[in-house]
N, C-alpha and C positions, 0 to 999 in steps of 0.2 A: 612586525607584531601594531595593531591597530592600537590606538589609543583608547584608554580605559571608559568603558561605560558609564555614564552616568546615575544609571537607573541599576547596575549590577559593579560597580567601582571594584572590581577586583582584577587581579592576572590570568591572563588569559593563557592556557595550555594547549600547546601544540605538538602532536606525534605525526614523527615522518613514517612511521613502523606499524604493523600491527603487533600489539601487544598480545602476551600468554592469555590461556583463559583466565577470566577472573570469576571468582565465588560473588563479593559483593561491589560495585563500582558506585562511590558516592561523590556527588559534583555537588559538593558543600560551598556556597557563595561563592564558585568561581567561574569560569568558561572553558568546555572539552569542544574544542574545534576541529574536525576533520580535515586535515591539510590537503588543499585543493589542487597542488603543483606536484605530488609525489605518486599518482596513479594511483592502482586499485586497493581499499583497505577494508578489512574485516575486524570487527569487534565482538567475542564471546563473552559472556557473562552469565549468572545466574540470576543475579539483581543487578538496573541500576536506575539508581536513588539521587535524582536531581532536587536540590533543597536551597532556594534561593540561589539561583546560578541559571547558565546555559550548557544545552545542549544542543549543537550546531553542527549542522553536515549540510551545506548551502547555506544560501540564501535567496529571496526572491529576486532581488537583480544579478546575482552571481549562483544560478543552479550550481553543486557538483559536478564535475565533468565525466569523472571515472566512474566505479563501481563501488560504490558502500553497503558491506552487507554486517548487520547489527544481529547477531541468534542470541537468543536466550534460551538457558539449559535447566531442566528441572522435570520432576514429575509429581506426582500425586502426594508423594510422602514428604514433600519439599515444605520448611515454615514458610508460611504465611505473614508477609507485613500487615501491619492494622491497617486498615480500611483498603492498602494496596494487592495484598496476596501475593501469589507467587509466580517468578517466571517471567518478571515482568519489567517492563521501563515507566517508572513511577515519578511523576511530576509535582512537585508543590511549588509555590511560592517563585516559580519558575518561567524560562522562556526555553522552549520547544521549537526548533529551526529545521525542518528536514525537506529538502529542496531537491529533487532529480531534473533531470532534462527535460524541458518540454516536448510535446509532440503530440498527434494524432494519437487517442484513445480509442474512439471506438467509429466505425460508418455501418453501413449497411451492403446486402449482396445486392449487385447490379441484374444479378440474371440467377434463375434457379439452379442451386449447387446439388446434382443426383448422387445419390447415392454408389458407393466402388469408385467416383473420383477424388484428385486430389489436389482437384483446382479452384478457386475463389476468385469470381470477377467482382470489382467491388465499385460502388456508386464514389467514390470520390479518393483519389492519388490519398497513398500513405507514406510516412516516412518509417515504416517497422524495416525491421532487418534481419537476416538470415541468423536463424537461431531463438527469436524472440517465441513467446509461447504466448496463444491467442485461442480464444475458443467463438465456437457460432453457436447461436441461440436457437434450441427449440424450435421447430415449426407447427408443432400439435399440442396438445394438452399433457404433454408429459414432459416435466422436466429434465426426464432422464435421456432425451434426445440430444438433450446438449452435447456437444461434440468440443471437446478439447485437441490441440496438436502446437505442432513446433513448425516455426518457417522453412522450407527447405530452398526457397528462390523466392526473390521478388521481380516480378517483370512489368514490361507496358508500363513505364514511368511512376508504378505505385500503384496500379490497378488492378494489377493480377498476383495474386498469391499463389504458390504452389508448395502443397503441404509434405510433412515426411510419413504420411499415412495416409490411406483414401477413408470416405467417409464411410459412415457404417448406415445414416438419414440422409433421406431426402432435405434441403432445407430451401422455403420458400424466397427467391430472390424479384420473382416477376411484380408483383406490387398489383395494383388495379389502377390501370391508366383509361381516363373517360375518351372512349372512340371517337368523339367527335372533337374536342378540344385538345387531347395527347397529355391533358396532366394527369401527374400520377396524384389520384384522388386519396390512396388509402396507404400510405408509405410503410405503415405498421404491417403490410402483409411481407413486407420485406428483413428478412433474417437479420438481427445485430452480427456485427464481427468485430470482436473487440480483442485489442490487446492486454494481457498479465503484466507483462515483462516490466518493469522500470530500470532506472541504476540505482536508485538508493531501496536498499532490502531492508526490512524486518521480518525475522522468520523465526521458527521454535527447531526445538534439534530434534530427533530422531526418535523421542518420546513423546512427540506432538499428535502424529497419528494412531502409534500404538495405545497410548492409554487414553487419547482423545483430550490432551493437555496441553494445550499451544502458548505462546507466548501473549501479554497483552499490554497495552499501552494505556494506562490509570494515568490524568490529570485532572486532580482534586485537590482543593485549597479551601483559603478561607472564606471566600465569599467572591461577591461581584467581581470581574477583572483581576481577580487575584494572580493570575497567570495568564501565559499566552503560549498558546500551542497552534503552529500554522505549519501545516502539511502539503507539500504538492509532489504532484508524478513521485509518488513514493507507492511500492509493492508490499505490503505484508500478506505472508503465506504459512499456513502452517498454526494459525492462529487462533484464539478463543479458548475456554476451558468447559467441555460438557459436563451437563447436570450438575452445574454451580450457576447461581445465581450472581449477575454482576459482573461475570466474568468473562468480557469481550474484547476482543483485539482492538478498536479504538474507544476511548471511553472516555467523556468527560462526563465524572461522578460527582455531580451536587454540588457544582461550583459555581451556580448564580449566574447571572450575565456573563457572554464571553462574544462579546462583541469585535473582538481584536483577535482571533482565532477563527481560522479556518483550517477544512479540510479540502483540497482540490484535483479534481484529474487523477485519484489515487486508486488502485486496484487493492480488491482484496476478495482472497479467495483458498479455498480449501481449509474451511473455519471450522471448528465443532461448537460455535454459538454465536449467529446472529454476524453483525459487524461494525457499524459507527452506531453509538449509542451514545444521547447526549442528553443529561438527566440535571435540568435546569435550576432544582433546588439548594439551597444552601448549606453546606453541609456542618454539622454541627460535633465536631472532632478536635 
């Protein structure tokens, strides 16, 4: 058990097993930390409210080594907390630390991937694994030509990926190389290949897609530097609430300056409303 924090001088709570599904989890003045020595952990709740405390899944110096999954449940009839809403992780005057394992998040194709094939040749080696969920960006003016797939095999020292499905569209990967100098002049001609999978996951439940009503992480407090939200190598999926103003997947809401906070190397996918929103105006609540 670590020493008491000078910023949040309260007892730290550790769990070594998954709790049953919860309705409202309030972390009031204390710390809920996912134990990093017991393996995979999961937490299900309708609301998680952190007030004057800390919610920690890994740290900057010691990322969470296993799989941590936080699932928020609810539907459009769920009661909405003032400011924060429903189906949310609400953070006020608190610290939110979520850190997954670091790794390569994206690269580009080294050669064109042809429709009907299931192999991608990459510009740089990746540390991705079988079962990881990726996408290949569109090479046309249509966003719908972007394709998602799972990795079936990683070969050639991480330079080659085999997918569990064949591609429907061509994806450019040859770039534009100057014929005289051999320099790649326009690397943007090569389609991006990105990994969506992370080992720390925030996700919505089955209603998220059916009702366009996903999970939201809302950080809103009294003003400048009144909270800290640090997220790295986190996957958020089935997020955001469609047709609702301000109900975004990752949302710093009218919190003022947040120079100690950041979102780094995270993935946001299958969202119903934007991705990351930062509103710096002071809150008057």
